[in-house]
C-alpha positions in Angstrom: 0.0 0.0 0.0 1.2 3.6 -0.9 1.9 6.1 1.7 0.1 9.4 1.6 3.4 11.2 0.9 3.9 9.1 -2.1 0.4 9.7 -3.4 0.9 13.3 -3.1 4.2 13.1 -4.8 2.6 11.2 -7.8 -0.2 13.6 -8.0 2.1 16.6 -8.1 4.1 14.9 -10.9 0.9 14.1 -12.8 -0.3 17.8 -12.5 3.0 19.1 -13.5 3.2 16.8 -16.6 -0.5 17.7 -17.5 0.5 21.5 -17.2 3.8 21.2 -19.1 2.2 19.2 -22.0 -0.6 21.7 -22.2 2.0 24.5 -22.2 4.1 22.9 -24.9 1.0 22.4 -27.0 0.0 26.0 -26.6 3.6 27.2 -27.3 3.8 25.1 -30.5 0.6 26.4 -31.6 1.5 30.1 -31.1 4.9 29.4 -32.9 3.1 27.9 -36.0 0.5 30.5 -36.1 3.3 33.3 -36.2 5.2 31.6 -39.0 4.9 33.1 -42.3 3.5 31.1 -45.2 5.7 30.7 -48.1 4.2 31.8 -51.5 4.6 30.6 -55.0 4.4 32.5 -58.3 3.1 30.1 -61.0 3.1 30.8 -64.6 1.9 28.4 -67.3 2.9 29.7 -70.7 3.5 29.0 -74.3 6.2 30.8 -76.1 5.2 32.0 -79.4 8.5 33.9 -80.2 11.6 32.0 -79.0 14.0 34.7 -80.0 12.0 37.4 -78.3 11.8 35.8 -74.9 15.5 35.5 -74.7 16.1 38.9 -72.9 13.3 38.3 -70.5 14.9 34.8 -69.7 18.3 36.2 -69.2 17.1 39.0 -66.8 14.3 37.4 -64.8 16.4 35.7 -62.1 18.2 39.0 -61.0 14.7 40.7 -60.5 13.3 38.0 -58.0 16.4 36.9 -56.1 16.5 40.2 -54.0 13.0 39.4 -52.8 14.1 35.8 -51.4 12.7 34.1 -54.6 14.3 30.9 -56.0 13.0 28.5 -58.7 11.3 25.4 -57.8 10.1 24.4 -61.2 11.6 25.9 -64.5 10.1 24.1 -67.5 10.9 20.5 -67.4 8.8 17.5 -68.4 4.9 17.7 -67.4 3.0 14.4 -67.0 -0.7 15.4 -67.4 -2.8 13.3 -65.1 -6.2 15.2 -65.7 -6.9 18.0 -68.3 -4.4 19.9 -70.7 -1.0 20.6 -69.2 0.5 24.0 -70.0 3.2 24.0 -72.7 5.6 25.4 -70.0 5.4 25.7 -66.3 7.5 27.8 -64.1 7.1 28.1 -60.1 9.2 30.5 -58.2 9.0 30.2 -54.2 9.1 33.2 -52.0 9.3 33.5 -48.3 5.8 35.3 -48.1 3.0 36.4 -50.2 4.0 39.9 -49.5 7.4 39.5 -50.9 6.1 37.7 -53.9 3.8 40.5 -54.7 6.4 43.1 -54.0 8.6 41.3 -56.6 5.9 41.2 -59.2 5.2 45.0 -58.7 8.8 46.0 -58.5 10.1 48.4 -61.0 12.8 45.8 -62.2 10.4 43.2 -62.9 7.7 45.5 -64.4 10.4 46.7 -66.7 10.9 43.3 -68.4 7.2 42.1 -68.2 6.4 43.6 -71.5 9.0 41.2 -73.3 6.9 38.2 -71.8 3.6 39.7 -72.8 4.8 40.1 -76.3 6.6 36.8 -76.7 4.3 34.3 -74.9 0.8 33.7 -74.0 0.6 33.0 -70.2 -1.5 32.4 -67.0 0.1 33.9 -64.1 -0.9 33.8 -60.4 0.8 34.0 -56.8 -0.7 31.4 -54.4 0.0 31.3 -50.7 1.5 27.9 -49.4 0.9 26.0 -46.2 3.0 27.4 -43.3 6.2 25.5 -43.0 6.7 23.7 -39.8 10.3 23.4 -38.2 10.7 20.0 -39.4 10.2 21.0 -43.1 12.5 24.0 -42.8 15.2 21.8 -41.6 15.1 19.4 -44.6 
């Protein structure tokens, strides 16, 4: 049979564990809610003037890198599972929706956009991604 002192000690340990696990869960939730979600610029396009698009292709990297952007997809093979695939797909990741939009609206990118408009038919959008959790950031 357990002594009353032992039972009190076990009760304190159990209450402490419950408090700490609740605190840890609340802390993890708070951390996840303050983390920025990445954003992705997605462009599906078909080049109608291969020579005309070259100046755009040569300059576009330098316009998005200052905003934290990097290529995730740049052309490559597309295996359509449903529907008609775009002729060419480009996806650029940014740390946040605000940074992606700031890049798109920046004077440096605005200066080369007319080259793309003239040389290709495209659908372009920016989409906010799911928040990254610490395990994903470390990979």
